[in-house]
Structure formats: structure tokens, C-alpha cells
N, C-alpha and C positions, 0 to 999 in steps of 0.2 A: 604281453608277458607275464604268465602265471605265477605269484609267488604266493608266498604267505608271510600274514607278520608273527613276533611273540611278543612278549611282555616278560621284559630281563632284569632282574634285580639291579642294583646300585653295584658295582665293584666286579660287574661281570664284562669282558669285551664278546662280540659278534665280529669274527671278520673274513671278506670276502676271501675263497678259494676254489674260482673257474677259471680255471685259464686264461680269461684275458683278465685277469686282474692281481697278475702275480708283481707287477713296481705299486702299487695303492699296498699289496697286502703287506710288502718290506717296509712301506711309508708308516702304516699302524702300530707294526707292530715295534718300529723305534719310539715312534710318541709313547706307545703305553708302557715303553724301558722308560724312557726320558717322567711319563708322567708319575709314574713307583718309583726312579731312583732319579730324579733330578739332579743334574751337572754339580747344582749345589754340596752333593754328599761327596767324600773325601774318595779321590777315588782308585787307594788303595784300598779303602772297604768296601767301596762300591763296586768294583770293578771285576767281581768275582760273582755277585749277584747277577749283575747287568747280565752277561756271559752266559749266565745259568736259566735265566729268564728270558732270554732271548733264542739259545737251544731248543727247551720247552715250547716257546711261542712255535718257532719253525718247525719244528720236529711235529707239531700236533695240527701244522695246518699243509704238512706236506703230505701226512695218511689219511687229511680230508680229501688231500688234490688229488692223491691214486684211486682213493674211491669215489671223488665222481662228486662228491663233498659241494653245495653251491658254498658253505661255510662251517665255517666252524665257531662253538660256544663252549666260552671258559668263564673258570668264577677266579678272577685273580688275588679276592682279598680274605680273611679270615671272617671265617662268621661262630660266633660264640665264641672266640679264640682258638678256632678251626681250623687249618687251611684247610678246601674243600679240593678232593684229590678225582675229580671227573672230569671228561669233558661231553660234549654234542658235535655229532657230526647231521647237518643237516641237509635234507636233499628234496629236489622234486624230480623227480619220473613220471613220463609223458610215454601214456602208446599209444599205437597208432589206431587198435582198435577201439575204437568209440562205440564197441555195441557188447564194448567189456561190462559183464555184472558185478558189479565192488561186494554187494551181498554174496553171492557163492564163489568169488575169490578171499575173500576176507571167511570164509565157512573152508574156507580150505587150509588158509593157516593154522587158521582156528584148532583144525585137527591135527594138524601136524603139531602144533606146540603141545600139545592135551592140558596137563595141568599147569602150564609152564605160563599157555596164555588166557587173555579176558577182553573181553569184548568191552565196548567203552564206543561212546559219543563224541567228537573232539569236533568244532568248527561248525557246527550244525549237520554232520555224514557221521556218519562211520567208521569206527576204525579200533586196532584190534592191537593189545596191548601183550608183548611176547619177554619176559622176563627168563636171565637163567644164569647160573655159578659159572665160571668160565676160568682157563688158564691164563693165565697172567706174563707166562714166557717172553710172549714176544714184545714183549716191552720192559723186558728185563726186571721182572719182579716175582717171585717164588710164590706171593700167597695170593690167593685166586680173585679176583672179582663178578660182579657184578654186572652184567651188560642188558640194556633195555633198549629193546625195539617197540616205535609205533609206528602201522600203519595204517595212513588216515589216507581214505577218499577221501577228492571235490568234491561238493553234492551238486553242481552246476558241469561238470567237464569232464564225462565218462573216462576211463583210460590216465586219469590226471589224479600223481599220489604224490602225498608230504610221505616222508620216510623219517623220520629222529629216532635215530640210535645213539643214545647215550650210554657211559662207560663210568664206573666208580670202582675205583680200587678200596681196596680193604687191607688191616693187617694179619690175616690167616680168623677173625669170625666175620661171618658176613652177614652176621645178626644183627653184628655189635648197635649200640641204640645210633652214636654217629653214623655209622657206616649209614642208617634205612635213615637217618634225618636225612641225610644227602643225598640217597633217590626218592626220597618222599618232595623235595624240593625241586628234583628234576622235573617228577611227575608233575608238580605245578606250574612251571614253567609250557611245557605241553598242553597242557588243559587250558593258555589264552592263547594258541594258534590262531588265526582271525585269516583265511586267506582272500588271496586281492591279487587283480588285473593292472599290472602298473603298466604304464606309458611312457616313451617320450623318458629311457631312465641314460643318463648322464654316461660317457665314455669313461672309459681309466684316465687319458689324459683330461676330460673337463670337470672331473673330481680334484684329480690332484693341482688340475691350477685352484680349484676353490680350495682347496687345503691349502695351499701357500698362500693362498687372499690376509686366510684366516688366526696362520703363523706371526702374518705379517702386521696384524693389528692387537696380537697376546689374544687372542681367541683357545679355548680347551684345548688339548692334544684330540685327533680324530681317535674315536674309538676306546678311551678311557670310561665314558661315561654312555651303556646305550641304553634306555629306560624302555624305549618300543621301537623293535627291527623288524628286519628282516636280512639275506642276502643284500637285495637289493637298497634296503638303507641304509646299509654303510654305504653307499655309491653317494652320499647324499648327505655324509655326513660335511 
């Protein structure tokens, strides 16, 4: 199975969103909530925060699943005192056209993007970055958001693409320094992309069994810290 890896900062979580990981996704969300808001906290104070975090993670992963993404990447801890308002959808697209010319397709994307697009090289292959300011109405906000999409070709598998799309919410000033810092951090994560060919990927049932064993011996909760991971790596935690 063709996939790719990303180096993810501490305090971030990457949750699988493919149809065959529904139970695993729920398990990881509950583990994340328990890690950040442990049962030792007073129920009356922690309860509303648990419900809010559960709703946020569920909404983000459900949206990623609807878009056929393999995983969603979310920052959960504050950065320099600021909660990072963003998320990234991670997708692998595989075309049946093995004669597809990636350079020609990327040139077409660049032509359509105009000034919003730029040519890159990521993971040893050509790529295009497209950034734009978009309306945030669909997520219930009045202020606009930054949406940045990366189209990354596979260097050795014609027709295979990595699509990484991240959204950064704003308070109205899209050029504010904190907003640009968050965009830059997402950009840096994308530059760590490396393609991989995964063999003998464990099933959801096997991973859940492994997580149960880890919980029994007091190991850290799955999904709470992901220094190097991909959609498939989350299954191996």
C-alpha cells in the first residue's frame, strides 16, 4: 500500500479517517480526551471541556472521512500561549493512468491558481502549493480562513499523488503575525513528507487488541503524541 510519512510536532495528533478505522478512530479520540483531561479532574469543571474536545475531534474526523482523506492532523496544545486554530487533511490519490505526466498536470494546476500557486519540490518529487483566503461560513465563523493545498507527485509511481490541505482560522486579519506563524508551521510539516510502501498493514481489530494490551500495562494513550507518523502508522501505535 502506497502511503507517506510526516514528522509531526509534539502536542499534535493524527487520527485515521478511512472507512475501515471507525472503531479505532473513536478509541483514539477517547484516549486523547483522557490524556488532556484526565479522570482525576473534577467532573463538574472538566465535563464541559471534555464534551467540547470530543465534539471538535469528532467533527474534524467526520469531515475528513466525508472527503475520503486517510487521516486528519490537529494541534491540541498551545504554541507560545496560543491555541493553534487549524487542521490538515491527508489524502493519497491513485490514478489508473500510469502514463500521466505529473509535470504537465502540475503546470495546469499552476495556471489555474495564478498568483496563488507556487512550484515546489517535496519528498524528492515535484509539487505545487496553492494558497487562498476563503469564507469560513461552513464552519460557523464570520472571519475568513486560509486554505492551503499541496499536490505532491510520487517520484516512482506515476498517477499517485499526495494531497495535503490545511485550513487556518483567523479573527479577521488574515495577515496577522500569529496567523502567518501557524501557516508557516503547517508548511514546515508538509516539507517532511516522505513516500513509503507499506506491507502487512495490521487490521483495525489487531490494532485495537494491541491498544488494549498497552492500556493494561499503563502505556501512554494512543494518538496523544505522534513524532513521526502517517495514516497507517497510527494503526501501529
